[in-house]
Structures are given as structure tokens and as C-alpha cells.
Residue frames as qw, qx, qy, qz and C-alpha x, y, z in Angstrom:
[[0.696, -0.522, 0.490, 0.055, -1.60, -12.84, -38.19],
 [0.422, 0.624, -0.617, -0.229, 1.33, -14.06, -40.21],
 [0.983, -0.097, 0.080, -0.134, 1.37, -17.83, -40.55],
 [0.123, -0.665, 0.724, 0.136, 4.65, -19.61, -40.05],
 [0.795, 0.275, -0.463, -0.280, 5.35, -22.64, -42.20],
 [0.889, -0.362, 0.277, -0.037, 5.93, -26.05, -40.65],
 [0.104, 0.766, -0.616, -0.154, 9.56, -27.10, -41.13],
 [0.925, 0.104, -0.364, -0.034, 9.39, -30.93, -40.91],
 [0.836, -0.349, -0.125, 0.404, 12.58, -32.24, -39.29],
 [0.298, 0.793, -0.153, 0.508, 14.93, -29.46, -38.28],
 [0.706, -0.456, -0.279, 0.464, 17.43, -28.39, -35.54],
 [0.042, 0.975, -0.086, 0.201, 18.92, -25.21, -34.26],
 [0.373, 0.549, -0.645, 0.379, 22.08, -27.05, -33.18],
 [0.414, -0.316, 0.649, -0.555, 20.40, -28.46, -30.07],
 [0.511, 0.116, 0.827, -0.202, 17.67, -31.09, -30.13],
 [0.034, -0.114, -0.722, -0.682, 16.04, -32.30, -33.35],
 [0.387, 0.307, 0.442, -0.749, 12.45, -31.19, -33.82],
 [0.133, 0.296, 0.827, 0.458, 9.59, -32.45, -36.02],
 [0.230, 0.401, 0.233, -0.855, 7.18, -29.67, -37.03],
 [0.051, -0.153, -0.809, -0.565, 4.18, -30.65, -39.09],
 [0.492, -0.105, 0.044, -0.863, 0.57, -29.58, -39.33],
 [0.857, -0.111, -0.184, -0.469, -2.21, -31.96, -38.20],
 [0.630, 0.117, -0.714, 0.283, 0.06, -33.88, -35.84],
 [0.638, -0.750, -0.101, -0.139, -0.33, -34.41, -32.08],
 [0.464, 0.555, -0.458, 0.517, 2.77, -33.26, -30.32],
 [0.714, -0.628, -0.231, 0.207, 4.22, -33.87, -26.87],
 [0.348, 0.703, -0.209, 0.584, 6.39, -30.92, -25.84],
 [0.666, -0.601, -0.255, 0.360, 8.57, -30.32, -22.76],
 [0.319, 0.690, -0.165, 0.628, 10.21, -27.03, -21.99],
 [0.696, -0.466, -0.397, 0.376, 12.11, -26.14, -18.80],
 [0.230, -0.966, 0.029, 0.113, 13.46, -23.28, -16.75],
 [0.460, 0.775, -0.393, 0.182, 16.86, -21.94, -17.67],
 [0.077, -0.601, 0.711, -0.356, 18.49, -23.16, -14.40],
 [0.886, -0.179, 0.107, -0.414, 16.67, -26.47, -14.08],
 [0.976, 0.014, 0.034, 0.216, 19.61, -28.63, -15.12],
 [0.288, -0.827, 0.361, 0.321, 23.15, -27.55, -14.23],
 [0.518, 0.681, -0.467, -0.222, 25.73, -27.89, -16.93],
 [0.106, -0.420, 0.893, -0.119, 27.61, -30.64, -15.04],
 [0.630, 0.171, 0.673, -0.348, 24.36, -32.72, -14.92],
 [0.691, 0.635, -0.010, -0.346, 23.75, -32.21, -18.65],
 [0.294, 0.650, -0.693, -0.103, 27.32, -33.20, -19.58],
 [0.285, -0.242, 0.906, -0.197, 27.05, -36.32, -17.51],
 [0.681, 0.353, 0.516, -0.381, 23.71, -37.26, -19.10],
 [0.537, 0.673, -0.328, -0.389, 25.05, -36.83, -22.62],
 [0.190, 0.460, -0.866, -0.037, 27.28, -39.82, -22.07],
 [0.468, -0.011, 0.785, -0.405, 24.53, -41.97, -20.58],
 [0.007, -0.141, -0.887, -0.440, 22.61, -44.53, -22.62],
 [0.137, -0.654, -0.744, 0.002, 19.38, -43.65, -20.82],
 [0.216, 0.031, -0.077, 0.973, 19.91, -39.83, -21.12],
 [0.324, -0.397, -0.345, -0.787, 16.23, -38.89, -21.77],
 [0.678, -0.515, -0.517, -0.090, 14.89, -40.91, -18.83],
 [0.582, -0.262, -0.359, 0.681, 17.62, -39.57, -16.55],
 [0.039, 0.244, 0.073, 0.966, 16.82, -35.96, -17.62],
 [0.521, -0.515, -0.441, -0.519, 13.21, -36.62, -16.54],
 [0.718, -0.444, -0.460, 0.275, 14.34, -37.94, -13.20],
 [0.415, -0.058, -0.190, 0.888, 16.65, -34.92, -12.64],
 [0.175, -0.374, -0.226, -0.882, 13.90, -32.48, -13.57],
 [0.644, -0.538, -0.464, -0.285, 11.42, -34.21, -11.23],
 [0.650, -0.242, -0.445, 0.566, 14.02, -33.77, -8.50],
 [0.127, -0.949, -0.289, 0.004, 13.29, -30.03, -8.51],
 [0.620, -0.153, 0.034, 0.769, 16.67, -28.56, -9.37],
 [0.193, 0.402, 0.226, 0.866, 17.13, -24.83, -9.81],
 [0.113, -0.061, 0.303, -0.944, 15.10, -21.87, -8.47],
 [0.013, -0.407, -0.913, -0.018, 11.79, -23.60, -9.36],
 [0.123, 0.069, 0.027, -0.990, 10.02, -20.31, -10.20],
 [0.476, -0.221, -0.608, -0.596, 6.89, -22.28, -11.31],
 [0.346, -0.286, -0.805, 0.387, 6.33, -23.12, -7.63],
 [0.090, 0.216, 0.256, -0.938, 4.88, -19.66, -7.26],
 [0.362, 0.550, 0.742, -0.130, 1.09, -19.78, -7.85],
 [0.254, 0.818, 0.007, -0.516, 1.26, -16.38, -9.66],
 [0.047, 0.532, -0.698, -0.477, 3.99, -17.59, -12.09],
 [0.259, 0.110, 0.956, 0.083, 2.27, -21.04, -12.58],
 [0.375, 0.672, 0.538, -0.344, -1.06, -19.26, -13.31],
 [0.188, 0.753, -0.296, -0.557, 0.69, -17.00, -15.85],
 [0.018, -0.323, 0.865, 0.384, 2.15, -19.98, -17.71],
 [0.299, 0.316, 0.895, -0.101, -1.04, -22.09, -17.49],
 [0.337, 0.748, 0.307, -0.482, -3.14, -19.16, -18.78],
 [0.127, 0.618, -0.526, -0.571, -0.70, -18.77, -21.72],
 [0.139, -0.010, 0.963, 0.231, -1.45, -22.37, -22.72],
 [0.285, 0.566, 0.720, -0.282, -5.20, -21.68, -22.56],
 [0.076, 0.606, -0.080, -0.788, -4.86, -18.49, -24.63],
 [0.367, 0.413, -0.539, -0.636, -4.74, -20.03, -28.12],
 [0.280, 0.060, 0.954, -0.090, -6.42, -23.33, -27.34],
 [0.459, 0.593, 0.643, -0.155, -8.87, -24.02, -30.15],
 [0.315, 0.898, -0.046, -0.303, -7.30, -21.32, -32.35],
 [0.262, 0.724, -0.627, -0.118, -3.73, -22.41, -33.07],
 [0.305, 0.168, -0.932, 0.105, -3.81, -25.83, -31.41],
 [0.737, -0.459, -0.233, -0.439, -6.05, -28.01, -29.23],
 [0.151, -0.508, 0.747, -0.402, -4.75, -28.78, -25.73],
 [0.787, -0.105, -0.567, -0.218, -5.12, -32.44, -24.94],
 [0.775, -0.533, -0.264, 0.211, -3.13, -32.52, -21.68],
 [0.275, 0.715, -0.323, 0.556, -0.55, -30.48, -19.75],
 [0.743, -0.568, -0.271, 0.228, 1.27, -30.36, -16.48],
 [0.170, 0.814, -0.316, 0.458, 3.38, -27.63, -14.83],
 [0.806, -0.361, -0.310, 0.353, 5.94, -28.71, -12.22],
 [0.372, -0.841, -0.026, 0.393, 8.22, -26.37, -10.30],
 [0.255, -0.613, 0.457, 0.592, 10.89, -26.32, -13.02],
 [0.048, -0.105, 0.773, 0.624, 9.37, -27.69, -16.29],
 [0.611, 0.317, 0.209, -0.695, 6.21, -27.94, -18.36],
 [0.249, 0.075, 0.917, 0.302, 4.75, -30.87, -20.36],
 [0.519, 0.404, 0.104, -0.746, 2.10, -30.24, -23.03],
 [0.352, 0.170, 0.862, 0.321, 0.26, -32.60, -25.38],
 [0.339, 0.583, 0.133, -0.726, -1.53, -30.74, -28.19],
 [0.607, 0.437, 0.620, 0.238, -3.10, -31.32, -31.56],
 [0.183, -0.322, 0.271, 0.889, -1.64, -28.95, -34.14],
 [0.500, 0.669, 0.447, -0.320, -4.24, -27.23, -36.27],
 [0.621, 0.333, 0.464, 0.537, -3.66, -27.08, -40.04],
 [0.309, 0.634, 0.260, 0.659, -2.42, -23.75, -41.32],
 [0.386, -0.895, -0.217, -0.060, -2.43, -21.90, -38.00],
 [0.133, -0.880, 0.445, -0.103, 1.18, -21.81, -36.65],
 [0.673, 0.334, -0.641, 0.157, 4.27, -23.92, -36.53],
 [0.783, -0.470, -0.366, 0.180, 5.21, -25.80, -33.39],
 [0.570, -0.007, -0.182, 0.801, 8.30, -23.63, -32.97],
 [0.063, -0.454, -0.098, -0.884, 6.23, -20.41, -33.22],
 [0.653, -0.582, -0.356, -0.329, 3.78, -21.69, -30.62],
 [0.778, -0.346, -0.307, 0.425, 6.40, -22.74, -28.13],
 [0.389, 0.183, -0.053, 0.901, 8.35, -19.46, -28.77],
 [0.259, -0.590, -0.184, -0.742, 5.18, -17.38, -28.09],
 [0.753, -0.563, -0.339, -0.032, 4.54, -19.23, -24.82],
 [0.742, -0.205, -0.193, 0.608, 8.14, -18.81, -23.66],
 [0.284, 0.306, 0.018, 0.908, 8.66, -15.15, -24.70],
 [0.383, -0.643, -0.246, -0.616, 5.35, -13.90, -23.24],
 [0.782, -0.568, -0.257, -0.004, 5.73, -15.73, -19.96],
 [0.709, -0.025, -0.195, 0.677, 9.40, -14.99, -19.55],
 [0.110, 0.472, 0.026, 0.874, 8.83, -11.27, -19.85],
 [0.551, -0.613, -0.164, -0.542, 5.91, -11.28, -17.39],
 [0.870, -0.365, -0.273, 0.189, 7.55, -13.74, -14.93],
 [0.584, 0.120, -0.208, 0.775, 10.76, -11.72, -14.83],
 [0.145, -0.560, -0.030, -0.815, 8.72, -8.58, -14.06],
 [0.738, -0.556, -0.207, -0.320, 6.84, -10.33, -11.27],
 [0.876, -0.266, -0.183, 0.359, 10.11, -11.80, -9.80],
 [0.132, -0.971, 0.161, 0.114, 12.02, -8.48, -10.16],
 [0.646, -0.350, 0.542, 0.408, 14.76, -10.17, -12.14],
 [0.521, 0.705, -0.280, -0.392, 16.32, -10.11, -15.62],
 [0.090, -0.432, 0.883, 0.163, 18.06, -12.70, -17.74],
 [0.443, 0.020, -0.800, -0.404, 16.98, -16.02, -19.22],
 [0.649, -0.185, 0.376, -0.635, 13.89, -17.47, -17.71],
 [0.950, 0.175, 0.188, -0.177, 13.40, -20.56, -19.96],
 [0.584, -0.255, 0.627, 0.447, 16.09, -22.83, -21.40],
 [0.196, 0.463, -0.403, -0.765, 16.66, -21.90, -25.04],
 [0.333, 0.075, -0.823, -0.454, 15.47, -25.23, -26.55],
 [0.730, -0.071, 0.356, -0.579, 12.54, -27.62, -25.97],
 [0.198, -0.111, 0.966, 0.126, 11.91, -31.27, -26.44],
 [0.674, 0.236, 0.050, -0.698, 9.16, -32.55, -28.76],
 [0.189, -0.049, 0.964, 0.182, 7.86, -35.94, -29.95],
 [0.560, 0.062, -0.263, -0.783, 4.96, -36.44, -32.34],
 [0.647, -0.034, 0.662, -0.377, 2.42, -39.14, -31.48],
 [0.125, 0.247, -0.827, -0.490, 2.53, -42.01, -33.98],
 [0.415, -0.281, -0.809, -0.307, -0.64, -43.83, -32.80],
 [0.539, -0.627, -0.167, -0.537, -3.49, -43.75, -30.29],
 [0.859, -0.348, -0.310, 0.211, -1.70, -46.05, -27.86],
 [0.530, 0.097, -0.194, 0.820, 1.35, -43.80, -27.66],
 [0.148, -0.548, -0.097, -0.818, -0.99, -40.79, -27.25],
 [0.716, -0.578, -0.249, -0.303, -2.82, -42.35, -24.34],
 [0.814, -0.240, -0.253, 0.465, 0.41, -43.43, -22.63],
 [0.384, 0.286, -0.084, 0.874, 1.82, -39.96, -23.09],
 [0.378, -0.618, -0.129, -0.677, -1.24, -38.22, -21.61],
 [0.830, -0.491, -0.264, 0.007, -1.10, -40.61, -18.69],
 [0.698, 0.004, -0.201, 0.687, 2.62, -39.83, -18.23],
 [0.121, 0.466, 0.010, 0.876, 2.00, -36.13, -18.35],
 [0.529, -0.602, -0.148, -0.580, -0.94, -36.13, -15.92],
 [0.874, -0.426, -0.204, 0.111, 0.78, -38.50, -13.46],
 [0.522, 0.489, -0.298, 0.632, 4.04, -36.44, -13.44],
 [0.258, -0.659, 0.289, -0.645, 3.15, -34.56, -10.24],
 [0.902, -0.371, 0.077, -0.209, 2.49, -37.87, -8.45],
 [0.900, 0.218, -0.159, 0.343, 5.69, -39.33, -9.73],
 [0.345, 0.536, -0.276, 0.719, 7.63, -36.22, -8.58],
 [0.416, -0.332, -0.676, 0.509, 6.04, -36.34, -5.14],
 [0.045, -0.142, -0.004, -0.989, 4.11, -33.09, -5.64],
 [0.653, -0.117, 0.009, -0.748, 0.57, -34.58, -5.18],
 [0.485, -0.096, 0.838, -0.232, -0.95, -37.77, -3.87],
 [0.562, 0.490, 0.666, 0.017, -3.40, -37.90, -6.81],
 [0.353, 0.177, 0.439, 0.807, -3.09, -36.42, -10.29],
 [0.080, -0.730, -0.525, -0.429, -6.48, -34.66, -10.01],
 [0.464, -0.777, -0.259, 0.338, -5.26, -32.81, -6.91],
 [0.492, -0.212, 0.194, 0.822, -2.50, -30.94, -8.83],
 [0.198, 0.792, 0.288, -0.500, -3.87, -27.51, -9.69],
 [0.141, 0.708, -0.416, -0.553, -1.49, -26.93, -12.64],
 [0.170, -0.131, 0.931, 0.295, -2.54, -29.91, -14.76],
 [0.485, -0.028, -0.504, -0.714, -5.21, -31.02, -17.13],
 [0.399, -0.217, -0.885, 0.103, -6.02, -33.87, -14.71],
 [0.019, -0.280, -0.521, 0.806, -7.28, -31.27, -12.20],
 [0.347, 0.235, -0.134, -0.898, -9.59, -29.75, -14.83],
 [0.391, -0.035, -0.837, -0.381, -11.04, -33.10, -15.87],
 [0.204, -0.353, -0.828, 0.386, -12.73, -33.42, -12.47],
 [0.151, -0.727, -0.423, -0.519, -16.01, -31.61, -12.18],
 [0.354, -0.232, -0.482, 0.767, -15.61, -28.85, -9.66],
 [0.004, -0.858, -0.513, 0.019, -18.22, -26.36, -8.51],
 [0.041, -0.979, -0.049, 0.191, -17.70, -22.67, -9.38],
 [0.375, -0.564, 0.521, 0.519, -14.48, -23.28, -11.36],
 [0.518, 0.563, -0.417, -0.492, -13.65, -23.33, -15.09],
 [0.833, -0.029, 0.550, -0.040, -14.16, -26.84, -16.22],
 [0.190, 0.612, -0.598, -0.481, -11.57, -27.17, -18.98],
 [0.851, 0.193, 0.484, -0.059, -12.26, -29.86, -21.56],
 [0.378, -0.210, 0.593, 0.679, -10.12, -30.66, -24.55],
 [0.393, 0.436, -0.183, -0.789, -11.35, -29.01, -27.77],
 [0.658, 0.197, -0.613, -0.390, -11.53, -32.50, -29.32],
 [0.727, -0.331, 0.468, -0.379, -12.96, -35.43, -27.34]]
């Protein structure tokens, strides 16, 4: 495997990203049609743009391909694939049109950009095949924020795992099948996911 170097602060002309080994990262990526251009343009002018983007995404705009259990399983399994090898999953949540992930980056394994790119390229190809479609599946960019302290980390994990409740998708976080909260509850005859680092 060819290791990609962490880039520190960088941008591809979209959002700024911070890529560094041995950091805990909160990442959000979304489907290509999840926010119409008119909504994005309106949000750019708003002071509370990030919070309003979250509210718009939680509103379930677009085709919401992740609503399909087959597509959601594909994406969730891609998160599991390199857990413990390139990163350690701490929390995640899939909603119908976006994904939140909290992960601990492992030293010398892969850059944040390479990890997100591998999730998106693999799942886009497979999802488009299953849906019988072509064209962009994921939006080109992603949002990331590194965790500065334990308090921020705990609040972020709570935010991620409560997202289905906030979006009206589940009454309780542990009921949402496409989330780390679901796997934290002991269940008979099912894979009991636990974070690689307690």
C-alpha cells in the first residue's frame, strides 16, 4: 500500500481541511443532490451557514439514496472495512442523504483525504450499479473538523449519534440501524461493534 502524506491545512477551492496524523476527526460527506444550488447560495450569505446546512440536510432533500437498506449497508460496511488498520471508528451515523463519522487517525497509515476518497469512490461505483444509474453519487467535497479536547469529542459523538433522533428518523439513537449508537447496545446474534480504542 502506498502511504499518502498528511497535508496539514489545505483546500481544493471548496472547504478548508485539516489533515494530520494522530488526530481525531469529525467528517461529514453528503450525496451529490442533497443540497440544491439555490439553497447553498442562500446559505453562503447567512451568518449561521454551517448550522443551517445541517438543518437542510436533516430535512431530507434530494433522492436520499441512503434510505435504501442495501445502499446504507454498502456505505456502513465501507466504514468498517479499514477500522483498526487506517483509522479507528469512534462514532458514525448514516442518514438518508449524508454521513457523519468520528475517527481517530492512525499514524503513518493514510491521509484523511485518501480515506474519505476511498469510501466515496468505492461506494459510489457500487451504489450506482445497484441503482442502475450513472453520474455523481457523492458531492465532490466533505466537511471535517479535528477534535481539540475530550469535551469537544464527547459533544461531537453525542451530536453524531443523536442525529437520527433530531432528524425525526428514530425515537431513540440506539434504534437507528445505521449508527454506532445501535452497535453499542448488546444484541443477540448480531455483530457487536466496539470502538477499537475505549
